[in-house]
N, C-alpha and C positions, 0 to 999 in steps of 0.2 A: 701759780706754779709755772715755771718756764722750763720747757723741754728743748734741749739742744740735740737735734737729730744729726748723726754722723754716719753717712753711708760708708761701709767698709767692705773689703773682699779679701780673699786669700789665694787668688790665682785661678779659681774656677770660673766658668762663664759668668759674666756679670762684673768682672774686675774693671774692664774698660768703662762700663757704665758708672761704676762707683767713683771713677776718677774724672768723669766727663765734665763736671762743673769746675774743675781746677784750671786756673788761667796759666798760660805759658807752659802747658804740658801737652805734648802729643803722645797719645797712647796707641800702640800697635798691638793687635791681638792675633795669635795664631788661630783661635777659634773662629774669627770672622772670615777666615779664608777656607773654611771647611764647607764644601758644597753639599747641600742636602742630598741624601741618597748615595753618597760615596761608599763604595765597598771597602771596609776596613783593611782587608787583606791586600786589595789592589793599591790602596793608599800606602800601606806599609812597604810594599814591594817596589812601587813605581812613583810614589808621590815625591814632589820636590818642594823645598822651602824657598825656591827662587823668588816667588812673589813677596815673601816677607823681606827679603833683601832689597827688592825694588822699592818697597814701601819705606824701608829705613833710609835708603839713599834720598828719597823724596823728602822725608822728614828732616834730614840734615840740611836741606835747602830752605827751610822755614826759619822764622825768627824765634821759634819756641825755645824756652830756657832749658827744658828737660824733655828728653825723648825716652819714654818708658815702654818696654816690650813685655807684655803680659803673656807668659808662656805656660801652657798647661802640661799635663802628663799623658802618656799613653793610656788607653788604646787609641787607635787612629780614627775612631768615631769623632773625636774632638780635635785631634792633631792630625791633619791630613798628609803627613809624611813621616818618614823615619830615616832620614838621610844624613843625620849627624850635622846638619847645617851646611852641607856641601852646596846645595842650591842657593842658600842664602849668600854664600861667598860670591857666587856668580852674579846674582841680582844686585848685590851691593857694589861689586867691582864695576859692572857695566854701567850702573847708575852714576858712578863717580868717574867714569872714563878710564878705568884701569884695565889693561888687557887681561884676558883669561886664556891661558894656553890651551886648555881642553874643556871648554864650557859644556860641550855636548855630554861628555862623560860624567861631569859633576852634576848634571841636571836630569839624570835618568833614574834617580832613586837610590836607596841604600845598597841593595845587592850589586848594583853596577859599579860600586866603588872598589870592588876586589882588585888588588894590585895597584891602586892609585898611588902616585908618588908626589913629592913636593914640586916636581917640575910641571905637574898638571894644574897646580893651584895659582891663583892670582898673587900678586905681590902683597903678602900679608903686612909687611912693614908700611906700605903706602896706605892700606886700609886702616891700619892702627893709627897712623898719623891723622887721617881724616876724622877719626872718632875722638882723638885725644883732646881736642879743644872744646868738646861738647859734653854736657851732662847726659850720658846715655847709660841706662841701667836696665837690667833684666829682673822682672818680678816673677819668681817661680813658685809653684804650688808645693812641690815635694823635693826632698833632698836627694833623690835618686841620681846615681852616677850614670854615665853613658854606657860603660862596659861592665862586665861581670854578671854574676848570677842574678843580682837585683837590678841590672841595667835595662836599657831600652829594649833590646831584643828579648830578654827574659820576660819582661812585663807583657809582651805581646803573645806569649805562649801560655796556654794552648788556645785561648779565645780567638786570636786573630791569625797567628801563624802556627804551622805544625813545627815539630822539633827540628826537622832538617832545615826548614826555611829560616827558623830562628838562629840556628848555628851559622848558616850562611851569612845572615845579616850581621851577626856578631863579628865574624871574621872580616867582613867588608868594612864595618865601622872601625874595627881595630886598625885596618890599613889606613883609613882616613886619619885617624888620630896620630898614627906614626908619621904620616906625610905632613900633617900640621906641625908636629913636634920638630921634624927635620927642617921645615921651612922657617920656623921660629928660632932654631938653634943658632943661626948665624946673624940674627938681627940684633941691633942695639936696643937693649931693654931699659937701661938706666945708667947711673953713674955709681962708682964705688965710693966708699967712705973717705977716700983720700982725694976725691975730686976728679979722678981720671975716668976715662970712658970704660964702661964694662967690656971686658974682653969677650968677643964672640966665641962660643963653644960649639964645635961641630963633631966631636967624637961620637962614635956609634953608641958608646955607653951613655953619654949625656943625652943623646936623642932618645934612647930606650927609657931612661929614667924619667925624662920629661913626658914621654908618651904615657907612661904609667900614671904619672901625676894627673895628666889631663883626663885620662880614662876614668880615674877614680874621683874626679872633682865633684863635690856636692852640688846638686842641681844641674849637672851637665846634661842629663837626659831630657830636661824640660824643652817643650816645643819640638819634640822629635829629634832632639840633639842640637837644635839651633843654638841653645844656650852655650853648648860647648864651643862652637865656632865663635860666638861673640866673646866668650871668656878669653879665647886665644887672641882676640883683638884688643884685650884690655878692658872689656866691659864688665863691671862687677855684677855678680849674681847674688840677689838678695831675696829671702823669703817674702812672698807677696804680701802676706798679712803685715809684716813688719814695715815694709816699704810704703804700703798704702796708708797705714796708721801714721807714719812719719810725715808723709805729704799732707795728710788731713789735720795734722797738729793735735793728735789724740792726747798726748801727754799733758799739754796745757789745758785742753778742754776738760779732761778728767779732773785735773787739779782744781778747776774752778767749780766743779759740781759737788752736790751733796750726796748724790746716789747715782750709780751707773747701772743701767739696765741693758743687757746684751740680748738681742734677738737672733736666734739661730734656728734653721729648719730642723737640724738633727744634732744632738749632743752625743757624740760617741768618741772613740779613741782618736780618730783623725782630727776631729774638731778640738779636742782637749790638748793635742800635741802640736798640730801644724796649722790650726785654724786661726780665726780672729780672736777667739776667747782668751787664750793665754797671753796674747799681746796686750789686750785691753786690761786683763786682770793684773798683769805686772805693773802697768801704769797706775792702776787704782791702788795697788799695794804700796807703791812708792809714795802716793799722795794720801794714804790712809783714808780712802773712800770705799764704802761698801759696794759690792757687786752682786747683782741678782740676774739670773738667766731666765729668759722666756724661751723655751725650746718647743718646737713642734712635737718632737719625740725625743725622749732622753733614754739612752742606753748606758749611760755612765752612772756609777754608784756614788754615794755621798763621799766616800774616801777619795775617789778620783777628783771630783770637782772641788771639794773643800781644800785639797792640796794646792789648788791654783789660787786659793783665797776667795772663792765664791761663797757667799753667805747662804744663798737659797736658789733652788731650781724649780720652775713651774712649767708643766707641760701644757701646751695650748692647742695642739693639733694643726697649728699654722705651719705651712710648708715652705713657701718662698714668696718673694715680692712679686713673682709672676702669677701667683695663684690668687684669683679673686675670692675664691671660697676654699677653705681647708676641708679636710675629710670629715670634720665634726661640724661643718657649717660656719666656722670662724671666718670672718671677713677681715680685710686689712684695717678697717675702722675699729673692729673689735680688738685687734692687736694694739692699736693706739690707746684704746680705752683701758686695756689690761695694764699697759705701762703706767698709765696714770693711777690706776687702782693700787698697783704694787707700790708706787711712790708714796701714796697716802698712808700706807701701812707703816712707814718709817717715820720716826720723829726727826724731821729735817730742820 
Protein backbone atom coordinates (compact mmCIF):
# COMPACT_ATOMS: atom_id res chain seq x y z
CA UNK A 1 0.00 0.00 0.00
CA UNK A 2 1.37 3.41 -1.01
CA UNK A 3 0.21 6.45 0.95
CA UNK A 4 0.73 9.89 -0.62
CA UNK A 5 0.68 12.44 2.23
CA UNK A 6 -0.34 15.95 1.15
CA UNK A 7 -0.15 18.72 3.81
CA UNK A 8 -2.96 21.22 3.25
CA UNK A 9 -4.27 24.27 5.09
CA UNK A 10 -7.14 26.74 4.89
CA UNK A 11 -5.58 30.00 6.07
CA UNK A 12 -5.50 29.26 9.78
CA UNK A 13 -2.15 29.08 11.61
CA UNK A 14 -0.15 26.34 9.92
CA UNK A 15 -0.72 27.52 6.36
CA UNK A 16 2.86 28.75 5.99
CA UNK A 17 4.14 25.41 7.31
CA UNK A 18 1.97 23.48 4.84
CA UNK A 19 3.61 25.40 2.00
CA UNK A 20 7.10 25.37 3.45
CA UNK A 21 8.36 22.51 1.29
CA UNK A 22 7.37 24.09 -2.03
CA UNK A 23 10.20 25.46 -4.14
CA UNK A 24 10.20 28.97 -5.60
CA UNK A 25 7.45 30.07 -3.20
CA UNK A 26 7.91 32.71 -0.50
CA UNK A 27 5.17 32.56 2.14
CA UNK A 28 4.43 35.56 4.34
CA UNK A 29 2.02 35.16 7.26
CA UNK A 30 0.36 37.80 9.42
CA UNK A 31 0.20 35.29 12.28
CA UNK A 32 4.01 35.18 12.41
CA UNK A 33 4.03 38.89 13.28
CA UNK A 34 1.74 38.55 16.31
CA UNK A 35 3.81 39.03 19.46
CA UNK A 36 2.90 36.68 22.34
CA UNK A 37 0.89 38.42 25.03
CA UNK A 38 -0.33 41.25 22.79
CA UNK A 39 -3.52 42.80 24.13
CA UNK A 40 -6.18 42.31 21.42
CA UNK A 41 -7.86 45.66 22.09
CA UNK A 42 -4.53 47.48 21.89
CA UNK A 43 -3.66 45.67 18.66
CA UNK A 44 -7.03 46.53 17.12
CA UNK A 45 -6.67 50.19 18.10
CA UNK A 46 -2.98 50.88 17.51
CA UNK A 47 -1.56 47.90 15.61
CA UNK A 48 0.00 48.49 12.20
CA UNK A 49 0.51 46.17 9.23
CA UNK A 50 3.70 48.02 8.28
CA UNK A 51 5.93 45.01 9.03
CA UNK A 52 3.97 42.91 6.55
CA UNK A 53 4.54 45.53 3.85
CA UNK A 54 8.25 45.56 4.64
CA UNK A 55 8.38 41.77 4.32
CA UNK A 56 6.55 41.93 1.01
CA UNK A 57 9.02 44.49 -0.36
CA UNK A 58 11.89 42.21 0.68
CA UNK A 59 10.22 39.18 -0.92
CA UNK A 60 9.93 41.06 -4.20
CA UNK A 61 13.71 41.37 -4.17
CA UNK A 62 14.18 37.59 -4.21
CA UNK A 63 14.16 35.18 -7.15
CA UNK A 64 11.01 33.42 -5.89
CA UNK A 65 8.48 32.61 -8.59
CA UNK A 66 5.49 33.12 -6.28
CA UNK A 67 4.94 35.33 -3.25
CA UNK A 68 2.02 34.13 -1.18
CA UNK A 69 0.53 36.08 1.73
CA UNK A 70 -1.39 33.85 4.14
CA UNK A 71 -3.83 36.18 5.88
CA UNK A 72 -6.16 35.15 8.70
CA UNK A 73 -9.24 36.72 10.19
CA UNK A 74 -10.02 38.72 13.32
CA UNK A 75 -9.84 38.74 16.33
CA UNK A 76 -6.57 40.51 16.88
CA UNK A 77 -5.20 37.62 18.94
CA UNK A 78 -4.00 36.15 15.63
CA UNK A 79 -3.95 39.28 13.43
CA UNK A 80 -2.09 42.00 15.36
CA UNK A 81 -3.70 44.99 13.65
CA UNK A 82 -6.97 46.25 12.18
CA UNK A 83 -5.71 49.12 10.02
CA UNK A 84 -7.15 48.15 6.64
CA UNK A 85 -3.64 47.67 5.25
CA UNK A 86 -2.65 51.33 5.68
CA UNK A 87 0.57 50.32 7.43
CA UNK A 88 1.27 47.76 4.71
CA UNK A 89 1.19 50.53 2.11
CA UNK A 90 3.79 52.42 4.15
CA UNK A 91 6.10 49.43 4.58
CA UNK A 92 5.81 48.39 0.94
CA UNK A 93 6.32 51.92 -0.39
CA UNK A 94 9.35 52.58 1.78
CA UNK A 95 10.84 49.21 0.84
CA UNK A 96 10.45 50.06 -2.85
CA UNK A 97 11.70 53.63 -2.48
CA UNK A 98 8.31 55.26 -3.10
CA UNK A 99 7.60 58.43 -1.07
CA UNK A 100 4.81 58.36 1.51
CA UNK A 101 3.29 61.83 2.13
CA UNK A 102 1.97 61.04 5.64
CA UNK A 103 3.60 57.82 6.83
CA UNK A 104 3.11 58.68 10.49
CA UNK A 105 -0.65 58.92 10.14
CA UNK A 106 -0.97 55.70 8.18
CA UNK A 107 1.16 53.83 10.71
CA UNK A 108 -0.80 54.60 13.90
CA UNK A 109 -3.58 52.01 13.61
CA UNK A 110 -7.14 51.93 12.32
CA UNK A 111 -8.81 54.66 14.41
CA UNK A 112 -6.09 57.18 13.43
CA UNK A 113 -7.24 56.95 9.81
CA UNK A 114 -10.31 59.11 10.42
CA UNK A 115 -10.33 61.81 7.73
CA UNK A 116 -7.44 60.32 5.73
CA UNK A 117 -7.39 61.33 2.06
CA UNK A 118 -5.76 60.16 -1.15
CA UNK A 119 -3.13 62.89 -0.69
CA UNK A 120 -1.83 61.04 2.38
CA UNK A 121 -1.21 57.79 0.48
CA UNK A 122 1.86 56.69 -1.48
CA UNK A 123 1.62 56.48 -5.27
CA UNK A 124 -0.62 53.41 -5.66
CA UNK A 125 0.12 53.30 -9.38
CA UNK A 126 3.84 52.89 -8.68
CA UNK A 127 3.18 50.14 -6.14
CA UNK A 128 0.81 48.40 -8.52
CA UNK A 129 3.43 48.43 -11.29
CA UNK A 130 6.03 46.98 -8.94
CA UNK A 131 3.71 44.05 -8.18
CA UNK A 132 2.42 43.57 -11.72
CA UNK A 133 5.43 41.62 -12.95
CA UNK A 134 5.35 39.08 -10.12
CA UNK A 135 3.02 36.25 -9.10
CA UNK A 136 1.75 37.70 -5.82
CA UNK A 137 -1.42 36.25 -4.30
CA UNK A 138 -3.37 36.46 -1.05
CA UNK A 139 -4.61 33.26 0.57
CA UNK A 140 -7.49 34.16 2.89
CA UNK A 141 -9.44 32.08 5.38
CA UNK A 142 -12.91 33.60 5.19
CA UNK A 143 -14.85 35.67 2.65
CA UNK A 144 -15.56 38.54 5.09
CA UNK A 145 -15.61 42.03 3.56
CA UNK A 146 -13.78 44.92 5.22
CA UNK A 147 -16.83 47.10 5.86
CA UNK A 148 -20.41 46.51 6.97
CA UNK A 149 -22.13 44.54 9.72
CA UNK A 150 -20.10 41.43 8.97
CA UNK A 151 -16.90 43.39 8.37
CA UNK A 152 -13.68 43.76 10.30
CA UNK A 153 -14.89 46.20 12.97
CA UNK A 154 -18.08 44.21 13.52
CA UNK A 155 -16.14 40.98 13.99
CA UNK A 156 -14.18 42.57 16.84
CA UNK A 157 -17.36 43.39 18.79
CA UNK A 158 -17.92 42.70 21.65
CA UNK A 159 -14.98 40.40 22.43
CA UNK A 160 -12.22 42.87 21.52
CA UNK A 161 -13.82 46.31 21.09
CA UNK A 162 -16.87 47.90 22.66
CA UNK A 163 -19.64 49.21 20.41
CA UNK A 164 -18.39 52.81 20.37
CA UNK A 165 -14.82 51.81 19.50
CA UNK A 166 -16.08 49.46 16.81
CA UNK A 167 -18.14 52.23 15.20
CA UNK A 168 -15.13 54.56 15.32
CA UNK A 169 -12.98 51.93 13.61
CA UNK A 170 -15.66 51.31 10.96
CA UNK A 171 -15.80 55.03 10.10
CA UNK A 172 -12.01 55.28 9.95
CA UNK A 173 -11.69 52.25 7.70
CA UNK A 174 -14.44 53.71 5.52
CA UNK A 175 -12.37 56.88 5.12
CA UNK A 176 -9.34 54.79 4.14
CA UNK A 177 -11.34 52.86 1.55
CA UNK A 178 -12.64 56.12 0.09
CA UNK A 179 -9.09 57.51 -0.04
CA UNK A 180 -7.85 54.40 -1.85
CA UNK A 181 -10.77 54.59 -4.29
CA UNK A 182 -10.00 58.25 -5.00
CA UNK A 183 -6.31 57.49 -5.50
CA UNK A 184 -7.14 54.68 -7.93
CA UNK A 185 -9.78 56.61 -9.86
CA UNK A 186 -7.30 58.58 -11.94
CA UNK A 187 -4.83 55.75 -12.59
CA UNK A 188 -4.64 53.74 -15.80
CA UNK A 189 -6.07 50.31 -15.04
CA UNK A 190 -6.11 48.71 -18.50
CA UNK A 191 -7.09 49.14 -22.13
CA UNK A 192 -10.51 49.15 -23.71
CA UNK A 193 -11.77 46.66 -26.29
CA UNK A 194 -10.85 49.00 -29.17
CA UNK A 195 -7.23 49.09 -28.10
CA UNK A 196 -7.23 52.59 -26.69
CA UNK A 197 -6.17 53.61 -23.23
CA UNK A 198 -8.80 53.33 -20.53
CA UNK A 199 -10.05 56.80 -19.70
CA UNK A 200 -9.35 57.96 -16.14
CA UNK A 201 -12.51 58.52 -14.14
CA UNK A 202 -12.41 61.02 -11.30
CA UNK A 203 -16.03 61.96 -10.67
CA UNK A 204 -17.28 61.89 -7.10
CA UNK A 205 -19.90 59.33 -8.05
CA UNK A 206 -17.32 57.03 -9.62
CA UNK A 207 -15.13 57.27 -6.52
CA UNK A 208 -18.09 56.52 -4.24
CA UNK A 209 -19.12 53.54 -6.37
CA UNK A 210 -15.58 52.18 -6.36
CA UNK A 211 -15.31 52.67 -2.60
CA UNK A 212 -18.47 50.62 -2.11
CA UNK A 213 -17.05 47.86 -4.29
CA UNK A 214 -13.79 47.81 -2.33
CA UNK A 215 -15.55 47.85 1.03
CA UNK A 216 -17.72 44.89 0.02
CA UNK A 217 -14.92 42.88 -1.61
CA UNK A 218 -14.96 39.22 -0.52
CA UNK A 219 -11.93 38.46 1.61
CA UNK A 220 -11.08 42.14 2.10
CA UNK A 221 -11.07 41.86 5.91
CA UNK A 222 -8.35 39.19 5.88
CA UNK A 223 -5.16 40.11 7.65
CA UNK A 224 -6.82 42.97 9.49
CA UNK A 225 -7.75 44.53 6.15
CA UNK A 226 -4.32 44.08 4.56
CA UNK A 227 -6.05 42.00 1.88
CA UNK A 228 -8.10 45.04 0.85
CA UNK A 229 -4.99 47.18 0.34
CA UNK A 230 -3.34 44.41 -1.66
CA UNK A 231 -6.45 43.94 -3.81
CA UNK A 232 -6.34 47.66 -4.59
CA UNK A 233 -2.83 47.05 -5.92
CA UNK A 234 -4.05 44.29 -8.22
CA UNK A 235 -3.23 41.28 -6.05
CA UNK A 236 -5.86 38.51 -6.40
CA UNK A 237 -7.60 37.28 -3.23
CA UNK A 238 -8.12 33.51 -3.25
CA UNK A 239 -9.60 31.21 -0.58
CA UNK A 240 -6.60 29.67 1.16
CA UNK A 241 -7.78 26.08 0.89
CA UNK A 242 -8.23 26.42 -2.87
CA UNK A 243 -4.88 28.12 -3.37
CA UNK A 244 -2.89 25.69 -1.23
CA UNK A 245 -4.54 22.73 -2.94
CA UNK A 246 -3.70 24.20 -6.34
CA UNK A 247 -0.04 24.73 -5.43
CA UNK A 248 0.14 21.20 -3.99
CA UNK A 249 -1.28 19.66 -7.17
CA UNK A 250 -4.19 18.08 -5.33
CA UNK A 251 -6.33 17.46 -8.42
CA UNK A 252 -3.68 15.34 -10.11
CA UNK A 253 -2.71 13.48 -6.95
CA UNK A 254 -6.34 12.68 -6.14
CA UNK A 255 -6.95 11.43 -9.68
CA UNK A 256 -4.02 9.02 -9.28
CA UNK A 257 -5.39 7.60 -5.99
CA UNK A 258 -7.80 4.79 -5.24
CA UNK A 259 -9.03 6.34 -1.99
CA UNK A 260 -8.76 9.78 -0.39
CA UNK A 261 -8.61 10.04 3.40
CA UNK A 262 -8.91 13.57 4.81
CA UNK A 263 -7.75 14.25 8.38
CA UNK A 264 -9.29 17.27 10.13
CA UNK A 265 -9.26 18.21 13.83
CA UNK A 266 -12.91 19.34 13.76
CA UNK A 267 -15.61 18.61 11.20
CA UNK A 268 -18.19 21.40 11.55
CA UNK A 269 -19.93 23.98 9.41
CA UNK A 270 -16.79 26.07 8.91
CA UNK A 271 -14.76 23.07 7.74
CA UNK A 272 -17.58 21.84 5.50
CA UNK A 273 -17.97 25.21 3.76
CA UNK A 274 -14.64 27.08 3.95
CA UNK A 275 -12.08 24.44 4.92
CA UNK A 276 -9.89 21.92 3.15
CA UNK A 277 -12.55 19.21 2.91
CA UNK A 278 -14.84 20.73 0.22
CA UNK A 279 -11.84 21.46 -2.01
CA UNK A 280 -10.51 17.91 -1.75
CA UNK A 281 -13.99 16.41 -2.03
CA UNK A 282 -14.68 18.33 -5.24
CA UNK A 283 -11.43 17.07 -6.78
CA UNK A 284 -12.31 13.52 -5.72
CA UNK A 285 -15.82 13.83 -7.16
CA UNK A 286 -14.40 14.94 -10.51
CA UNK A 287 -12.08 11.93 -10.51
CA UNK A 288 -14.71 9.47 -9.16
CA UNK A 289 -12.53 8.61 -6.15
CA UNK A 290 -14.20 7.85 -2.78
CA UNK A 291 -13.50 10.14 0.19
CA UNK A 292 -13.36 9.19 3.87
CA UNK A 293 -12.85 11.69 6.70
CA UNK A 294 -10.99 11.05 9.94
CA UNK A 295 -12.10 13.84 12.28
CA UNK A 296 -10.96 14.47 15.81
CA UNK A 297 -14.52 15.55 16.54
CA UNK A 298 -17.48 15.66 14.18
CA UNK A 299 -20.33 18.12 14.69
CA UNK A 300 -21.73 17.62 11.19
CA UNK A 301 -24.50 15.19 10.34
CA UNK A 302 -24.59 12.66 7.54
CA UNK A 303 -26.73 14.91 5.34
CA UNK A 304 -24.16 17.71 5.46
CA UNK A 305 -21.03 15.69 4.74
CA UNK A 306 -22.65 13.33 2.26
CA UNK A 307 -23.70 16.38 0.23
CA UNK A 308 -19.98 17.01 -0.29
CA UNK A 309 -19.54 13.50 -1.66
CA UNK A 310 -17.97 12.06 1.51
CA UNK A 311 -18.59 8.33 1.88
CA UNK A 312 -17.89 7.98 5.61
CA UNK A 313 -16.71 9.90 8.69
CA UNK A 314 -14.83 8.38 11.63
CA UNK A 315 -14.11 10.25 14.88
CA UNK A 316 -10.61 9.74 16.29
CA UNK A 317 -10.16 12.26 19.10
CA UNK A 318 -7.09 13.52 17.23
CA UNK A 319 -6.88 17.31 17.43
CA UNK A 320 -4.00 18.68 15.36
CA UNK A 321 -0.51 17.97 14.10
CA UNK A 322 0.84 19.95 17.06
CA UNK A 323 -0.68 17.50 19.53
CA UNK A 324 1.47 14.53 20.47
CA UNK A 325 -1.45 12.96 22.29
CA UNK A 326 -5.13 13.55 21.64
CA UNK A 327 -7.80 13.70 24.38
CA UNK A 328 -8.39 9.94 24.12
CA UNK A 329 -4.69 9.04 24.08
CA UNK A 330 -4.47 8.96 20.28
CA UNK A 331 -0.93 9.62 19.00
CA UNK A 332 0.09 10.75 15.55
CA UNK A 333 1.33 7.23 14.82
CA UNK A 334 -2.14 6.00 15.75
CA UNK A 335 -3.61 8.43 13.21
CA UNK A 336 -1.37 6.98 10.49
CA UNK A 337 -2.38 3.48 11.52
CA UNK A 338 -6.05 4.45 11.31
CA UNK A 339 -5.56 5.76 7.78
CA UNK A 340 -4.08 2.42 6.80
CA UNK A 341 -6.89 0.50 8.51
CA UNK A 342 -9.54 2.59 6.77
CA UNK A 343 -7.85 2.02 3.43
CA UNK A 344 -7.84 -1.74 3.97
CA UNK A 345 -11.62 -1.75 4.46
CA UNK A 346 -12.06 -0.64 0.85
CA UNK A 347 -11.63 -2.92 -2.12
CA UNK A 348 -8.96 -0.97 -3.91
